[in-house]
Every structure is written in C-alpha cells, then in structure tokens.
GUDOKOL-870767 format. One record per residue: residue number from 1; x, z, y of N, C-alpha, C in turn. Coordinates in Angstrom, 1 decimal. Atoms other than C-alpha are relative to their C-alpha. Layout:
GUDOKOL-870767
NUM, X, Z, Y, X, Z, Y, X, Z, Y
...
end
This chain:
GUDOKOL-870767
1, 0.8, 0.0, -1.1, 0.0, 0.0, 0.0, 0.8, -0.1, 1.1
2, -0.6, 0.1, -1.3, 1.1, -0.7, 3.6, 0.3, 1.5, 0.4
3, -0.3, -1.4, -0.2, 3.0, 2.5, 4.5, -0.7, 0.4, 1.3
4, 0.7, -0.5, -1.3, 1.2, 2.8, 7.9, -1.5, 0.0, 0.0
5, 1.5, 0.1, 0.3, -2.3, 2.7, 6.5, -0.5, 1.4, -0.1
6, 0.5, -1.3, 0.1, -4.1, 6.0, 7.0, -1.6, -0.1, -0.5
7, 1.3, 0.0, 0.6, -7.3, 6.8, 4.9, -0.6, 1.3, 0.5
8, 0.7, -1.3, -0.6, -9.8, 9.2, 6.5, -1.5, -0.1, 0.1
9, 1.5, 0.2, -0.2, -13.5, 9.9, 7.0, -0.3, -0.9, 1.4
10, 0.4, 0.9, -1.2, -15.4, 7.4, 9.3, -0.4, 1.0, 1.0
11, 0.5, -0.8, -1.2, -16.1, 8.8, 12.8, -1.4, -0.8, 0.4
12, 1.3, 0.7, -0.4, -19.7, 8.1, 14.1, 0.2, -1.0, 1.2
13, -0.3, 1.1, -1.0, -18.3, 6.1, 17.1, 0.6, -1.3, -0.6
14, -0.6, 1.2, 0.6, -16.8, 3.7, 14.6, -1.1, -0.8, -0.8
15, 1.0, 0.8, 0.9, -20.0, 2.5, 12.9, -0.3, -1.5, 0.4
16, 0.1, 1.6, -0.3, -20.5, -0.7, 14.9, 1.2, -0.7, -0.5
17, -1.2, 0.6, 0.5, -16.9, -1.5, 14.0, -0.1, -0.3, -1.5
18, 0.1, 0.2, 1.5, -17.7, -1.0, 10.3, -0.8, -1.3, -0.3
19, 1.0, 1.2, 0.3, -20.5, -3.5, 10.5, 0.7, -1.4, 0.3
20, -0.8, 1.1, -0.4, -18.1, -6.0, 12.1, 1.0, -0.3, -1.2
21, -0.9, 0.2, 1.2, -15.5, -5.2, 9.4, -0.6, -0.6, -1.1
22, 0.6, 0.4, 1.2, -17.9, -5.8, 6.6, -0.3, -1.5, 0.1
23, 0.3, 1.2, -0.3, -19.0, -9.0, 8.1, 1.2, -0.9, -0.2
24, -1.3, 0.7, 0.2, -15.4, -10.2, 8.4, 0.5, -0.1, -1.3
25, -0.6, 0.0, 1.4, -14.6, -9.2, 4.9, -1.0, -0.8, -0.9
26, 1.1, 0.8, 0.8, -17.6, -11.3, 3.7, -0.8, 0.8, -1.0
27, 0.9, -0.9, 0.8, -19.4, -8.3, 2.2, -1.5, -0.5, 0.1
28, 1.3, 0.4, 0.0, -22.9, -9.3, 1.2, -0.9, 1.0, 0.8
29, 0.7, -0.8, -0.9, -25.2, -7.9, 4.0, -1.1, 0.8, -0.8
30, 1.2, -0.8, 0.6, -27.7, -5.1, 3.1, -1.1, 0.6, 1.0
31, 1.2, -0.5, -0.8, -30.9, -3.7, 4.4, 0.5, 1.2, 0.8
32, -0.4, -1.2, -0.7, -29.0, -0.6, 5.4, 1.1, -0.2, 0.9
33, -1.0, 0.5, -0.9, -26.5, -2.5, 7.6, -0.5, 0.3, 1.3
34, 0.3, -0.3, -1.5, -27.3, -0.8, 10.9, 0.9, 1.1, 0.5
35, -0.8, -1.2, -0.6, -25.3, 1.5, 13.3, -0.8, 1.3, -0.3
36, 0.8, -1.2, 0.3, -28.2, 4.1, 12.9, 0.2, 0.5, -1.5
37, 0.0, -0.4, 1.3, -28.0, 4.1, 9.2, 1.5, 0.5, -0.3
38, -1.5, -0.5, 0.3, -24.1, 4.4, 9.1, 0.2, 1.3, 0.7
39, -0.2, -1.3, -0.9, -24.2, 7.2, 11.7, -0.7, 1.1, -0.8
40, 0.6, -1.0, 0.8, -26.6, 9.1, 9.4, 0.8, 0.3, -1.2
41, -0.9, -0.2, 1.1, -24.2, 8.6, 6.4, 1.2, 0.9, 0.5
42, -1.2, -0.8, -0.6, -21.3, 9.9, 8.6, -0.4, 1.6, 0.1
43, 0.6, -1.3, -0.1, -23.5, 13.0, 9.4, -0.2, 0.8, -1.3
44, 0.4, -0.5, 1.3, -24.7, 13.7, 5.9, 1.0, 0.0, -1.1
45, -1.0, 0.3, 1.1, -21.9, 12.5, 3.7, 1.4, -0.5, 0.4
46, -1.2, 0.4, -0.5, -18.8, 12.2, 5.7, 1.2, -0.2, -0.9
47, -1.1, 0.0, 0.8, -16.4, 12.8, 3.0, -0.1, -1.2, -1.0
48, 0.2, 1.1, 0.9, -17.9, 9.8, 1.0, -0.2, -1.3, 0.8
49, 0.1, 1.3, -0.9, -17.7, 7.2, 3.9, 1.3, 0.0, 0.7
50, -1.5, 0.0, -0.5, -14.0, 6.5, 4.4, 0.3, -1.3, 0.6
51, -0.5, 1.3, -0.8, -12.1, 4.1, 6.5, 1.6, 0.0, -0.3
52, -1.5, 0.3, 0.1, -8.5, 2.6, 6.1, 0.4, -0.5, 1.2
53, -0.3, 0.4, -1.3, -6.8, 2.4, 9.5, 1.4, -0.5, 0.0
54, -1.4, 0.4, -0.1, -3.6, 0.4, 10.3, 0.2, -0.2, 1.5
55, -0.4, -0.1, -1.5, -2.1, 0.8, 13.8, -1.2, -0.2, 0.9
56, 1.2, -0.2, -0.9, -5.3, 1.7, 15.4, -1.2, -0.8, -0.4
57, 1.0, 0.9, 0.5, -7.4, -1.0, 13.5, -0.6, 0.4, -1.2
58, 0.7, -0.3, 1.5, -10.1, -0.4, 10.8, 0.3, -1.2, -0.7
59, -0.3, 1.2, 1.0, -8.9, -2.7, 8.0, -0.8, 0.1, -1.4
60, 0.7, -0.2, 1.3, -11.1, -1.2, 5.0, -1.0, 1.1, 0.3
61, 0.9, -1.1, -0.1, -13.9, 1.0, 4.3, -0.6, 0.1, -1.5
62, 0.6, -0.2, 1.3, -15.7, 2.5, 1.3, -1.3, 1.0, 0.3
63, 1.2, -0.9, -0.2, -19.3, 4.0, 1.3, -0.5, 0.3, -1.5
64, 0.4, -0.5, 1.3, -20.4, 6.1, -1.7, -1.3, 0.7, 0.0
65, 1.2, -1.0, 0.2, -23.7, 7.6, -2.8, 0.3, 1.1, -1.0
66, -0.3, -1.1, 0.9, -23.9, 10.8, -4.6, -1.3, 0.5, -0.3
67, 1.2, -0.5, 0.6, -26.8, 11.8, -6.7, -0.3, 1.4, -0.6
68, 0.0, -1.5, 0.6, -25.8, 15.3, -7.8, 0.6, -0.1, -1.3
69, -0.6, 0.0, 1.4, -24.3, 14.0, -11.1, 1.1, -1.1, 0.2
70, -1.0, 1.0, -0.2, -22.4, 10.8, -10.3, 0.0, -0.7, 1.2
71, 0.0, 0.5, -1.4, -21.1, 8.8, -7.5, -0.2, -1.5, -0.3
72, 0.5, 1.4, 0.1, -22.3, 5.2, -6.8, 0.8, -0.7, 1.1
73, -0.7, 0.8, -1.2, -20.0, 2.9, -4.7, -0.9, -1.1, 0.3
74, 0.9, 1.0, -0.5, -22.1, 0.9, -2.5, 0.7, -1.0, 0.8
75, -0.6, 1.1, -0.8, -19.8, -0.9, -0.3, 1.5, 0.4, 0.1
76, -1.5, -0.1, -0.2, -16.0, -1.4, -0.4, 0.2, -1.4, 0.7
77, -0.4, 1.2, -0.8, -14.6, -3.9, 2.2, 1.3, 0.3, 0.4
78, -1.4, 0.0, -0.6, -11.1, -4.9, 3.1, 0.1, -1.3, 0.7
79, -0.3, 1.4, -0.6, -10.2, -7.5, 5.6, 0.9, -0.8, -0.7
80, -0.7, 0.8, 0.8, -9.0, -10.5, 4.0, 1.6, -0.1, 0.2
81, -1.3, 0.0, -0.3, -5.6, -10.4, 5.7, 0.8, 1.2, -0.4
82, -0.6, -1.3, 0.5, -4.9, -6.8, 4.4, -0.3, 0.1, -1.6
83, 0.3, -0.1, 1.5, -6.1, -7.5, 0.7, 1.4, -0.2, -0.8
84, -1.0, 0.0, 0.8, -3.7, -7.2, -2.1, 1.3, 0.8, 0.4
85, -1.0, -1.2, -0.5, -1.7, -4.4, -0.5, -0.3, 1.3, -0.5
86, 0.3, -1.2, 0.5, -3.3, -1.7, -2.4, -1.0, 0.9, 0.7
87, 0.9, -0.8, -0.8, -5.7, -0.6, 0.3, -1.4, 0.3, -0.5
88, 1.2, 0.0, 0.8, -8.9, -1.2, -1.7, 0.2, 1.2, -1.1
89, -0.3, -0.9, 1.1, -7.4, 0.9, -4.6, 0.2, 1.4, 0.6
90, -0.3, -1.2, -0.7, -6.2, 3.6, -2.2, -1.3, 0.7, 0.4
91, 1.2, -0.6, -0.4, -9.7, 3.9, -0.7, -0.8, 0.6, -1.2
92, 0.8, -0.5, 1.2, -11.3, 4.2, -4.3, 0.7, 1.4, -0.5
93, -0.6, -1.2, 0.5, -8.7, 6.8, -5.3, -0.3, 1.2, 0.8
94, 0.3, -1.0, -0.9, -9.3, 8.9, -2.3, -1.6, 0.5, -0.2
95, 1.3, -0.3, 0.0, -13.0, 8.8, -2.6, -0.3, 0.8, -1.5
96, 0.1, -0.6, 1.3, -12.6, 9.8, -6.3, 0.3, 1.4, 0.2
97, -0.4, -1.5, -0.1, -10.9, 13.1, -5.1, -1.2, 0.6, 0.6
98, 1.2, -0.7, -0.5, -14.0, 13.9, -3.1, -1.2, 0.1, -0.9
99, 1.0, -0.1, 1.2, -16.3, 13.2, -5.9, 0.2, 0.9, -1.0
100, -0.5, -0.9, 1.0, -14.3, 15.1, -8.3, -0.3, 1.4, 0.5
101, 0.4, -1.3, -0.4, -14.7, 18.1, -6.0, -1.4, 0.3, 0.1
102, 1.3, -0.4, 0.2, -18.3, 17.8, -6.1, -0.6, 0.1, -1.3
103, 0.4, -0.2, 1.4, -18.3, 17.8, -9.9, -0.4, -1.5, -0.7
104, 0.2, 1.4, 0.6, -18.8, 13.9, -10.5, 0.7, -0.2, -1.4
105, -0.6, 0.3, 1.3, -18.2, 13.0, -14.1, -0.1, -1.6, -0.2
106, 0.0, 1.4, 0.1, -18.9, 9.3, -13.5, -0.2, -0.7, 1.3
107, 0.0, 0.8, -1.3, -18.5, 6.7, -10.8, -0.4, -1.4, -0.4
108, 0.4, 1.4, 0.3, -20.3, 3.3, -10.8, 0.0, -0.8, 1.1
109, 0.0, 1.0, -1.1, -20.3, 0.2, -8.9, -0.6, -1.2, -0.7
110, 0.6, 1.2, 0.4, -22.5, -2.8, -9.1, 0.8, -1.1, 0.9
111, -0.7, 0.8, -0.7, -20.7, -5.9, -8.2, -0.8, -1.4, -0.4
112, 0.8, 1.2, 0.1, -22.5, -9.4, -7.6, 0.9, -1.0, -0.9
113, -0.6, 0.9, 1.0, -21.7, -11.7, -10.5, 0.8, -1.3, 0.7
114, -0.7, 1.1, -0.7, -20.7, -14.5, -8.0, 1.1, 0.2, 1.0
115, -1.1, -0.4, -1.2, -18.6, -12.5, -5.7, 1.5, 0.1, -0.9
116, -1.1, -0.1, 1.0, -15.3, -13.4, -7.6, 1.2, 0.8, 0.7
117, -1.0, -0.9, -0.6, -13.1, -11.5, -5.0, -0.2, 1.4, -0.5
118, 0.5, -1.4, 0.4, -15.1, -8.3, -5.9, 0.3, 0.1, -1.5
119, -0.2, 0.0, 1.5, -15.0, -9.0, -9.7, 1.5, 0.2, -0.3
120, -1.4, 0.0, 0.3, -11.3, -9.7, -9.7, 0.6, 1.4, 0.5
121, -0.4, -1.5, -0.4, -10.7, -6.3, -7.7, -0.4, 0.9, -1.0
122, 0.4, -1.1, 0.9, -12.7, -4.2, -10.0, 0.7, -0.3, -1.3
123, -0.7, 0.2, 1.3, -11.2, -5.9, -13.1, 1.4, 0.6, 0.2
124, -1.5, -0.4, -0.1, -7.7, -5.0, -11.7, 0.0, 1.6, 0.0
125, 0.0, -1.4, 0.1, -8.8, -1.3, -11.7, -0.1, 0.6, -1.4
126, 0.0, -0.6, 1.3, -8.8, -1.0, -15.5, 1.1, 1.0, -0.4
127, -0.9, -0.9, 0.3, -5.6, 0.8, -15.4, -0.2, 1.5, 0.6
128, 0.4, -1.5, -0.3, -7.2, 3.8, -13.6, -1.5, 0.2, -0.5
129, 1.0, -0.4, 0.8, -10.1, 3.8, -15.9, -1.4, -0.7, 0.3
130, 1.2, 0.6, -0.2, -12.8, 1.4, -14.5, -0.2, -1.2, -1.2
131, 0.2, 0.9, 1.1, -14.5, -0.8, -17.3, -1.2, -0.8, 0.4
132, 1.3, 0.7, -0.1, -17.1, -3.5, -17.2, -0.9, 0.5, -1.0
133, 1.0, -0.2, 0.9, -20.4, -2.6, -18.6, -0.5, -1.3, -0.6
134, 0.4, 1.4, 0.5, -21.1, -5.4, -21.2, -1.4, -0.5, 0.3
135, 1.3, 0.5, -0.2, -24.7, -5.5, -20.3, -0.3, -0.7, 1.4
136, 0.0, 0.5, -1.4, -24.1, -6.4, -16.6, 1.3, 0.1, 0.7
137, -1.3, -0.1, -0.7, -21.3, -6.6, -14.0, -0.2, 1.4, 0.6
138, 0.0, -1.4, -0.5, -21.0, -2.9, -13.7, 1.2, 0.8, -0.3
139, -1.3, -0.8, 0.5, -18.0, -0.7, -13.5, -0.3, 1.6, 0.0
140, 0.3, -1.3, 0.3, -18.1, 2.8, -14.8, 1.4, 0.6, -0.3
141, -1.0, -0.8, 0.3, -15.5, 5.5, -14.8, -0.6, 1.4, -0.4
142, 0.5, -1.3, 0.5, -16.4, 8.6, -16.9, 1.1, 1.0, 0.0
143, -1.0, -1.2, 0.0, -14.6, 11.9, -16.4, -0.4, 1.0, -1.1
end
C-alpha cells in the first residue's frame, strides 16, 4: 500500500466528496446515495464507514452494515488511479478489526456479476479468507 495513505473514519463534512469518489470509481449507484444518508451512517456507525486518504485527497472508501451477527460490505470504492496498491485490501482489513470488536463471525459482500473489477478484487482476497459462494457471486469470511 502507498505509504502515505491513511485509513480513518469518514467525517460528516466529507459525505459529498464520498459521493463524487464513488462516481469517479464507477461504483454502481444506489438509492441510498445521498449526502443525508451518508451523514446518518457517519453518526450511527462511524467505525464502519471508513475512508482512505492520500495527501489530503480521499482516494477510497468502504461502507459496512452490521446486523448484530455479521458485517455486510455494501460499498467499496477506490479511485482507478489508486487501484492495485493495496488500498482496497487495507480498507477491508481495517473494517474487519472493527467488526471483530463487535463480535462478527462472518462478513459478506455481494458483487455484481458483470462488474469485473469488483469480481477480480474479491477473488484476490482468497488469501485472507474470502471465498465465492457457489450459488451466487457472494463473498463470505467466517470467523
């Protein structure tokens, strides 16, 4: 990972920038893509909404849901020019620490079958325990 990348919780005043980052990263838009919704996530689950920052610029983000038993990764986005530097993996590993502290025994991700960048990324995380669910494009890590 780029040495000067910092991973930290998202700040409320950064939510509009997160929407731009996700668009620039070609993440599939969601009905929850609004500054208001992201600010709510920062307030309610700040440790599960992380950003990667490089020289003052937001270059990646991960948003995770928590249902009391497992974590569900809803959005992982890294700007294209910062991909393949370990930033996505570092975001995932950091959020895993927060989920572990909550008692999570499993982490899941649903990836769009046609989103080849996402599929390749999640397939590359087999070394840290993510596996395809053979019934669908779903990644699960059991603890």
